[in-house]
C-alpha positions in Angstrom: 6.7 23.7 15.6 4.2 21.4 13.9 1.2 23.1 12.3 -1.9 21.4 13.7 -3.7 22.2 10.5 -1.3 20.1 8.4 -0.9 16.4 7.9 2.1 14.6 6.5 1.7 11.3 4.7 4.3 8.9 3.3 2.8 6.5 0.8 5.2 4.3 -1.2 8.0 6.8 -0.6 5.8 9.6 -1.9 5.6 12.4 0.7 2.3 14.3 0.7 1.5 17.5 2.7 -2.2 18.3 3.3 -3.0 21.8 4.6 -6.1 23.6 5.9 -5.1 27.2 5.0 -8.2 29.0 6.3 -9.5 26.8 9.1 -9.0 26.7 12.8 -10.2 23.1 12.9 -8.0 20.0 12.9 -7.8 17.1 10.5 -9.0 13.8 11.8 -7.1 10.9 10.3 -9.0 7.8 9.2 -7.9 4.7 11.1 -6.2 3.0 8.1 -4.2 6.2 7.3 -2.7 6.4 10.8 0.2 4.0 9.9 1.2 6.3 7.0 1.3 9.5 9.1 4.7 11.3 9.3 5.4 14.6 11.1 5.3 17.4 8.5 8.3 19.0 10.1 10.4 15.9 8.9 9.9 17.0 5.3 12.7 18.9 3.7 10.3 19.5 0.9 7.2 17.4 0.4 6.8 15.9 -3.1 3.1 16.8 -3.2 1.3 19.9 -1.7 -2.5 19.8 -1.5 -4.7 22.5 0.1 -8.1 21.4 1.5 -11.3 23.6 1.5 -14.6 22.7 3.2 -18.0 24.2 2.3 -16.5 26.1 -0.7 -17.5 26.2 -4.3 -14.4 25.4 -6.4 -13.3 27.2 -9.5 -14.5 25.4 -12.6 -12.9 25.4 -16.0 -14.9 27.4 -18.6 -13.4 25.4 -21.5 -12.6 21.8 -20.7 -12.2 18.5 -22.4 -13.8 15.3 -21.0 -11.3 12.6 -20.1 -13.4 9.8 -18.6 -16.6 9.0 -16.8 -16.5 6.1 -14.3 -20.0 4.9 -14.1 -22.1 7.8 -13.1 -20.2 9.1 -10.1 -16.7 10.2 -11.2 -16.0 12.6 -14.0 -12.7 13.9 -15.1 -11.8 16.9 -17.3 -8.6 18.5 -18.5 -7.7 22.1 -19.5 -4.9 22.1 -22.0 -4.5 25.8 -21.8 -4.1 25.9 -18.0 -2.5 22.4 -17.9 -4.7 21.3 -15.1 -6.9 18.3 -14.4 -10.3 18.4 -12.6 -12.0 15.4 -11.0 -15.6 15.5 -9.7 -17.5 13.0 -7.5 -21.2 13.3 -8.0 -24.1 12.0 -5.9 -25.5 10.3 -9.0 -26.4 6.6 -8.6 -27.3 5.7 -12.2 -27.4 7.2 -15.6 -29.1 6.0 -18.8 -29.1 7.6 -22.2 -32.5 7.9 -23.9 -32.8 9.7 -27.2 -30.2 12.4 -26.3 -31.6 12.9 -22.8 -29.6 12.0 -19.8 -31.8 10.6 -17.1 -30.0 11.0 -13.8 -31.2 9.5 -10.5 -29.4 10.5 -7.4 -29.7 10.7 -3.7 -29.1 14.0 -2.0 -29.6 14.5 1.7 -31.7 11.3 1.8 -34.1 12.5 -0.9 -34.4 10.4 -4.0 -35.8 11.8 -7.2 -35.3 11.8 -11.0 -34.4 14.7 -13.4 -34.3 14.7 -17.1 -31.8 17.2 -18.5 -31.4 18.0 -22.1 -27.6 18.1 -22.7 -25.3 18.4 -25.6 -23.5 15.0 -25.4 -20.3 16.3 -26.8 -20.0 19.3 -24.4 -21.4 19.0 -20.9 -22.5 22.5 -19.7 -21.6 22.5 -16.1 -23.2 26.0 -15.6 -26.6 24.7 -16.5 -26.2 21.6 -14.5 -25.2 23.5 -11.4 -28.5 25.3 -11.5 -30.5 22.1 -11.6 -28.3 19.7 -9.6 -26.5 19.8 -6.3 -22.9 20.8 -6.4 -20.5 17.8 -6.6 -19.7 16.0 -3.4 -16.0 16.5 -3.9 -13.9 18.2 -6.5 -10.1 17.9 -7.0 -8.0 20.2 -9.2 -4.4 19.2 -9.9 -1.7 20.9 -11.9 -0.2 19.1 -14.9 2.5 17.2 -12.9 0.2 16.5 -10.0 2.6 18.0 -7.5 0.2 20.7 -6.3 -3.5 20.7 -6.0 -6.7 21.6 -4.3 -9.5 19.4 -2.9 -12.9 20.8 -2.1 -15.3 18.9 0.1 -18.9 19.9 -0.1 -19.9 19.6 3.6 -18.8 18.6 7.0 -20.4 15.7 8.8 -19.7 17.3 12.2 -18.1 20.5 13.2 -15.4 18.7 15.3 -14.7 16.0 12.7 -13.7 17.0 9.2 -14.3 14.4 6.4 -11.0 13.1 5.3 -10.2 14.6 1.8 -8.1 11.8 0.3 -10.7 9.0 0.6 -10.8 6.8 -2.6 -10.8 7.5 -5.4 -8.9 10.8 -5.1 -5.8 9.2 -3.5 -5.6 6.5 -6.2 -6.0 9.1 -9.0 -3.2 11.2 -7.5 -0.9 8.2 -7.0 -1.5 6.7 -10.4 -0.6 9.9 -12.1 2.5 10.6 -9.9 3.8 7.1 -10.5 3.3 7.1 -14.3 4.5 10.7 -14.9 7.7 9.9 -12.9 8.0 6.6 -14.7 8.5 4.8 -11.4 5.6 2.5 -10.8 2.0 1.3 -11.1 -1.0 0.2 -9.0 -2.3 -3.3 -9.3 -5.7 -4.9 -8.3 -3.9 -7.2 -5.9 -3.6 -8.4 -2.4 -0.1 -8.8 -1.0 1.5 -10.6 1.9 5.0 -10.8 3.3 6.4 -14.2 4.2 10.0 -14.5 5.5 10.8 -11.0 4.3 9.5 -11.6 0.7 6.4 -10.2 -0.9 3.9 -12.3 -2.8 1.2 -10.6 -4.9 -2.2 -12.2 -5.6 -3.8 -10.5 -8.5 -7.3 -10.9 -9.8 -10.6 -9.2 -10.5 -13.6 -9.0 -8.1 -14.4 -12.4 -6.6 -11.1 -14.0 -7.6 -10.1 -14.5 -4.0 -7.7 -11.6 -3.2 -9.1 -10.9 0.2 -9.6 -14.6 1.0 -5.9 -15.3 0.2 -4.7 -12.4 2.3 -6.8 -13.5 5.3 -5.5 -17.1 5.0 -1.9 -15.8 5.3 -2.8 -13.4 8.1 -4.3 -16.3 10.1 -1.0 -18.3 9.5 1.0 -15.4 11.0 2.0 -13.7 7.8 2.2 -9.9 7.4 -0.5 -8.4 5.2 0.5 -5.6 2.8 -3.1 -5.0 1.6 -6.1 -7.0 0.4 -7.3 -4.9 -2.6 -4.7 -2.6 -4.2 -0.9 -2.7 -4.2 1.7 -0.2 -5.5 4.6 -1.6 -7.4 7.7 0.5 -7.8 11.1 -0.1 -9.3 14.0 1.0 -7.0 17.7 0.3 -7.7 16.9 -2.6 -10.1 14.4 -4.3 -7.7 10.6 -4.3 -7.8 9.1 -3.4 -4.5 5.5 -3.7 -3.2 3.9 -1.0 -1.1 0.6 -0.7 0.8 -2.1 1.9 0.0 -4.3 3.3 2.8 -8.0 3.2 2.2 -8.2 -0.3 0.8 -8.2 -2.5 3.8 -5.8 -2.7 6.7 -2.2 -3.6 6.8 -0.2 -5.0 9.8 3.1 -4.1 8.3 5.2 -1.7 10.3 6.1 0.9 9.0 3.2 0.8 6.6 5.0 2.8 3.9 7.9 0.3 3.8 8.6 -1.3 0.4 9.1 -5.1 0.2 11.0 -6.9 -2.5 8.6 -8.9 -4.7 9.4 -12.6 -4.8 6.5 -14.0 -6.9 3.3 -12.9 -8.6 0.2 -15.1 -8.8 -2.9 -14.5 -11.0 -5.5 -16.3 -8.9 -8.9 -17.9 -9.3 -11.0 -20.3 -7.3 -10.7 -24.0 -8.1 -11.7 -27.4 -7.0 -8.0 -28.2 -6.3 -4.7 -26.3 -5.8 -3.1 -26.1 -9.2 -0.4 -23.9 -10.7 1.2 -23.0 -14.0 4.1 -20.7 -14.7 3.3 -18.1 -17.3 5.6 -16.9 -20.0 6.4 -13.2 -20.2 3.8 -12.4 -22.8 1.0 -14.0 -20.9 2.1 -12.4 -17.6 2.4 -8.9 -19.3 -1.2 -9.3 -20.6 -2.5 -10.1 -17.1 -0.6 -7.2 -15.6 -2.0 -4.7 -18.1 -5.4 -6.1 -17.6 -5.3 -5.7 -13.8 -3.5 -2.4 -13.6 -5.3 0.6 -12.3 -4.9 2.7 -15.3 -8.4 3.7 -16.5 -8.8 6.7 -14.2 -6.1 8.9 -15.8 -5.4 10.3 -19.2 -2.3 8.7 -20.8 -0.3 10.5 -23.4 1.4 8.3 -26.0 4.8 8.5 -24.2 3.4 7.6 -20.8 1.4 4.7 -22.4 4.6 3.4 -24.1 6.4 3.5 -20.7 3.5 1.8 -18.9 3.6 -1.2 -21.3 7.4 -1.4 -21.0 7.2 -1.4 -17.2 4.7 -4.3 -17.2 6.9 -6.2 -19.7 10.0 -5.8 -17.5 8.1 -6.8 -14.4 6.9 -9.9 -16.1 10.4 -10.8 -17.2 12.1 -10.1 -13.9 9.6 -11.7 -11.5 8.3 -15.3 -11.8 4.5 -15.1 -12.6 2.0 -17.9 -12.2 -1.6 -18.8 -12.8 -2.9 -20.2 -9.5 -6.2 -22.0 -8.9 -6.8 -22.5 -5.2 -9.0 -24.0 -2.6 -9.7 -21.5 0.2 -8.0 -23.2 3.1 -4.6 -23.0 4.6 -3.2 -25.9 2.6 -2.6 -23.5 -0.2 0.0 -21.7 1.9 2.2 -24.8 2.0 1.4 -25.4 -1.6 2.8 -21.9 -2.5 5.9 -22.3 -0.2 6.9 -25.5 -2.0 7.2 -23.7 -5.4 10.8 -23.5 -6.4 
């Protein structure tokens, strides 16, 4: 019998089980996660097990090493002794460093104010900060292989509706590490469409036209994988593209199905439709530049594999630089490429 306090997800052939061990309430799936839902009883053994806690203070490492700060809202730490990783999402909106003083402005329960906290830059004292600042909005703690973990959500928006724990960026952090540690794939800043059973990826930074391109294909009857992030995995010698929930909708059924990649385009807006095939070195550079790799700590072995994966992808899949005008003529222009 299915446990109503559990949710099963299949994302890029990675099975994830979310559990509410001490709650009588039920999960509420976000709309764009519904297509990735699978019955937990269908798992022989899920690849990832995560327990979710609401309104609880998480255990914090006493001795930890900072990995990365993304702006002023995401912080990551590792504990080499316990072989665990901790990620924290704060309510901070901005942070400036002034003569050794962190000036933090944040919004908490609709109240905006400033605090100046004297901190040792090399070693952030979370104990002191907790006395002065609100607890983090969310905390995730994963073991070294990211197969098990805990997510703590600070508060409930409504007693009947639980905030979904795997909203970005926790899902992306989890998937990146699982893919790299298993040496099976990467995440790209890309939109993706399926045309005649083949996947085309359109890669670029903010404003390059990823969402625009995906919408043009959708209007022309194409299947949309995603318009912001795409998982690429290697399976039996082929490179497959997968959707990720939380980054725009997909009309592919089932959503967790992998589609063989036909071509990759690095896109930009232009006065005319123009295209140039890239050599493997140029394509590898653009793949590394547009990979979601900054949110996790890479050891030297993982980094070496990550580069080799991008090189092989660039060698095996035709890659192009594509300037385009945002109208449906670009679709025929792409289909004519031999």
